[in-house]
C-alpha positions in Angstrom: 1.9 -16.9 -26.5 5.0 -15.8 -24.4 4.2 -13.9 -21.2 6.6 -11.1 -19.9 6.6 -10.7 -16.4 7.9 -7.8 -14.5 11.7 -8.5 -13.3 12.2 -9.7 -9.6 14.8 -7.2 -9.2 14.6 -7.2 -5.2 15.7 -11.1 -5.3 18.4 -10.4 -7.6 19.8 -7.4 -5.9 19.8 -8.9 -2.7 21.8 -12.2 -3.7 24.0 -9.8 -5.8 24.8 -7.9 -2.8 25.3 -10.5 -0.5 27.9 -12.2 -2.7 29.8 -9.2 -3.1 29.9 -7.8 0.6 30.1 -11.2 2.4 33.7 -11.3 2.5 34.2 -7.8 4.1 31.1 -7.8 6.2 30.6 -11.3 7.5 27.5 -10.7 9.5 26.0 -8.6 7.1 22.1 -9.2 6.4 20.7 -8.3 2.8 16.9 -8.5 2.7 13.6 -6.8 1.0 12.3 -6.4 4.4 13.8 -5.0 7.9 13.6 -7.8 10.9 11.3 -6.5 13.7 14.0 -7.1 16.5 16.9 -5.4 14.4 19.2 -3.6 16.9 22.4 -2.4 14.9 24.6 -5.1 16.3 25.2 -6.1 12.7 25.2 -4.4 9.1 21.6 -4.5 7.5 20.9 -3.6 3.9 17.0 -3.5 2.8 16.3 -3.6 -0.8 12.9 -2.5 -2.1 11.4 -2.2 -5.6 9.5 1.0 -5.7 8.1 -0.3 -9.4 7.8 1.8 -12.4 6.5 1.7 -15.9 7.2 -0.8 -18.8 8.9 1.1 -21.5 8.2 -1.7 -24.0 7.2 -5.5 -24.4 10.3 -6.5 -22.4 11.8 -3.4 -20.7 10.7 -2.2 -17.5 11.7 1.0 -15.7 12.4 0.4 -12.2 13.0 2.7 -9.1 14.9 0.8 -6.2 15.2 2.3 -2.9 18.1 0.8 -0.6 18.5 1.5 3.1 21.4 0.8 5.1 21.5 0.3 8.9 25.2 0.0 10.7 26.8 1.5 13.9 25.6 4.1 16.0 24.2 7.5 15.0 26.9 9.1 17.0 29.5 7.0 14.9 27.8 7.0 11.5 31.2 6.4 9.2 30.7 2.7 8.6 27.2 3.2 7.7 28.1 5.9 5.3 31.0 3.8 3.9 28.8 0.7 3.4 26.2 2.6 1.5 28.6 4.4 -0.7 30.1 1.0 -1.8 26.7 -0.2 -2.3 26.1 2.7 -4.5 29.3 2.4 -6.6 28.5 -1.5 -7.0 25.2 -0.8 -8.3 25.7 2.2 -10.7 29.0 0.4 -12.1 27.9 -0.3 -15.9 29.7 -3.5 -15.7 26.4 -4.7 -13.5 24.5 -5.0 -17.2 27.2 -7.7 -18.3 26.9 -10.2 -15.7 25.5 -13.7 -16.1 22.0 -13.7 -15.2 21.6 -9.8 -14.7 18.3 -8.5 -15.6 19.4 -5.3 -15.6 19.8 -3.8 -19.2 20.9 -0.1 -18.3 21.6 2.1 -15.1 19.6 5.3 -15.3 22.1 7.7 -13.9 19.9 10.8 -13.8 17.7 8.6 -11.5 20.5 7.6 -8.9 20.9 9.6 -5.9 22.4 9.4 -2.4 23.6 8.0 -0.2 22.4 10.5 2.5 21.6 10.3 6.2 18.1 9.6 7.3 16.7 10.8 10.6 16.3 8.0 12.9 14.5 7.5 16.2 16.7 4.5 17.3 20.4 5.3 18.3 21.3 3.4 14.8 23.0 5.1 11.7 20.6 5.0 8.7 21.5 5.7 5.2 19.4 6.1 2.1 20.0 5.8 -1.7 18.0 5.5 -4.8 18.8 4.0 -8.1 16.7 3.5 -11.5 17.2 1.0 -13.9 15.8 -0.3 -17.1 15.5 -4.2 -16.5 14.6 -7.0 -18.7 11.3 -8.8 -17.9 11.1 -12.7 -17.1 9.7 -14.5 -20.2 7.1 -17.4 -19.3 
């Protein structure tokens, strides 16, 4: 019997975004968690898989939240620009055609943002959400 596991979208999306953004943002860090000592001195992207249902044996509905932190609250433009670029990359239907992509479809009505989020520290923060249908991992 073949087992179908939920796809690890956090890992795939982190690797994809690192590759896509590294040339423009040399010091960028893309991860599934925020470092405890983050001080805003470099762009930070945090990818979180909020889960979802399984629509059939091999397809999983996944909600993804992405936090972007970059620059100061008083000059939030670079943060917003980076968040908008990420939104564009991850909502492009071509993402489904990439080698190794677990994404079968971008569910456009589940994609929102980017928008600014209140922040206690003097670091600009944007947030966006995405919804995908993704193919499970076969074991």
